[in-house]
N, C-alpha and C positions, 0 to 999 in steps of 0.2 A: 310618144306624151303620155299611152299606157306603160310604156317599160321604166319611164324615169320614173312613174310616181310608186310601180312596184320594188326598183331599184333603192326608193327614199323609203319604203316601207322596211325593207329587209335591213336597210341602215337603222333606221327608229330600233329595231325589234334585236337587234345585235349590239347597240349602245344601252336597251334595255336591260335585255339579257347581263353583259358587264355589268352594268350599274347594280344589279339584284346581286350576281356570284359576287362582286365585292364586297357589299354589306353584309352579305353572305360568310366571307373568308373574313372578313374583320370580327364579327359576331364568333365565329367560332375561335380567330385568336384569344379574342377578347375572354371567352368564357373558361380556354384552357390554360390563359394566364391564371385567370382568379382561382380555378381547380389545383393547377399546378401551387400557386403560392399558400393555398390554404392545407395542402396537403402539405407543403414543406412547415408551414409552420405546429401542423398536429403534430408532424414523423419529429419534428425535431422539440418540441413541448413533450411528447411522450420520452424522447432521449433524455431531454435535461431531469425529469423527474423518475427515471431509470436511473441515472447517473447519481440524483440524491439518494436514492435508497439503498443503493449500490454502497456508495459512502457510508453509509450509516451503519452498513453491513459489516462491511472492513474494519472501521471504528469498535465494533464489538467485538470482532473475530480477536482484536489485537488487545481487547482490556481483557476480554478471557482467557487467553495467552500470559497473560502479565498476571493475571487473578489466580491460575493454576500455579505458576513458578512460586508466586508471595506463600500462599497457601500450603503447597507441597514443601515449601525451605521451613514455614513456620512449623511443621508437624512433626518434621526431623530436628528441629533445634530444641524442641520441649523434651525430645528425649535423652534420658539418661547415656546411654550408650554411648551419642553425642558427645555428650557433654563434657563424659569421662576421654572418648579419644581428643577433645580440641585440649584438656587441662593436661594430658600428658603427650603434646604435640612435641613439646622440646626430644623427649626422649625415643619416640614412635611415629615421626610422621609420615610412614611408610601406612600404618593400618591406618591414619587419616586420610591422605590420598584413596587407597583402595577403600574405603568406605564411601565417600565424595562420590568418587568413580561412578560406584552402584547407584548412589543415590540417582545420581546425574543418567543416569542409563534409564532406572526409572520413572525416574520424569519427563524423557526425552529432550532433555535438558544437552547443548552442546558444547558447551563451556559451564565447566566452577571455578572456584575458587574460595579461599578463605583467611579473612584478614583477621589477623590480633587486635588486642585492643590500644596496642602501642602504634600502630598501623604497619604493622611489618606484615608480610606475605607468607604463610604458614604453607601453605600449599596449594595446587593448582591443576589444571587440567593443562595441555600441551600449547592450545592456542591461546591461551592466558598469561603464558611465562610475562607479557608485559603489562598486565594489566595495572590500570592507576590505580593505588589504593584511596587517591584521596577522594575518588568520586564512590565510595561503596554506601557512606550513609544518604547519600542522594538518592541513592538507588531504590532505597525504604520506603520513599515516597509513594503513595496510591496510585494509582494509577497504571499507565505505559511508560514505562524509561528506558531511554536508549543508553548505548555507550558504543566511542569508539575503540578497538584495540586492533592493532597492526593495520590498520586502514579497513577493516573490516567491519561490519556495523552490528551489532546485537542490541533484542529483547531484553533485559537482564533487570530481576530484583532481588535483592537482599533483605536478608531476616539476620537480629541480634541475637548471641545464645549468651543465656542470662545462667549466673551460676544458680539461682533462686527465682523464683517469681517476685521477691520482694529488690531483689537487686536491682539499683539503679542504673547502673552501664552496664552495659554486652562488655564480655570479657573474649566475644570473639565475632564476625560476622559470615555468613554460610551467604556465597553469590552463585547463583544459575541463570545462564543467559540461554539463548536459542535466538542463532543467527537468522539477520531477518531475509538471509535467501531460500529458508525452510516455511517463511510464513504465507509468501504468495503461493499457492498450491494449488490443481488440480479442482479440489473441495469450492476453494475461494473461486476458483472460475466458472464453476455449475450454477453457484447460489448467484454472482451477478451477472450472470452470462453475459459478462463485459472482459474485454482485455486489461490487465490490472499493474501498475507496475508504480514500484516504491521508491522514491525518492528523495535525496538529499540536497535539501536548496544551501550551500555555503554563503549565500551571498552576495558571491562573483560570478556562478552559473548553479543549472540545477544538475545534479549526476544521477544515474539510474542506479540503485543499488541492487533491483534485481526485476523481473518483468516477465510476462506472459509473453509476449513478444520477440521473435527469433535477433539475433545478435546483426543482421542484416538492417533491420526496420529500427532497432534503436541506435543505428549509426545515422540513419536518415533524419531521425528527433532530434541528432545533435545539431541542428540550423534552426531549432523549432524553439519559441520563447513558450517554455513554459511553467511560468510563472503563478502561483496560485490564482484562480478565477472560477465566483460562481456563475459566470455565463459558459458557454456553449463553445468551444476557438473550434477552428479550422483548419486543418493541415493537410495540404498539398504537397505529397512527398512521390521521390521516381515512381514507386512502387505501388499507390494506390494513394485515394482521399480520404484520411479521419479525421472524424468529428471529437 
């Protein structure tokens, strides 16, 4: 009888212990879930804030690059030496080409072109031989303006050269451009502390123009929907998980 009571007591204590441990496990798991969920929300919230700040930094960087090109072109377009070179382009195009190359080097521009008032291409850098002169005037609009030449994307600005300050129409246009590949650099990576890519949305697909990622990772992103969205997007790639 005593043994039976002892066994029954042991069984009761075991049941109580199991019940207690089960409750503890449930509480611990629930607590970990709450903590993990809150931590994830906090982390992704910070990440979204960082992304928004980085977007502002990148937009300002591009705007500064565009303004620097436009201001530099405007400065030389007012110089008498530039006007003389444009006016003598018919007889001495080489002097205009050399001067423009020197200006481009000074402005750290990758390409240049000079377009006449009759939409003729006076002279150009090696990469702008097929520059579309019909887009010249649109590049004079304020802000960041882009152009595609030989399947390369450029941030480009144009400024009119007027014979006198009172002239209504320019007698020529100066165009300077920076290849988009040079705009995403180490300094921008340091400022944003993020991986940055410049993409071209053709309407049918999104193409990488340039990126801080390796070619391998860019290829992995080829199967990911990269359409613009204000929300964070998860990308589970073979190499890693990206947000």
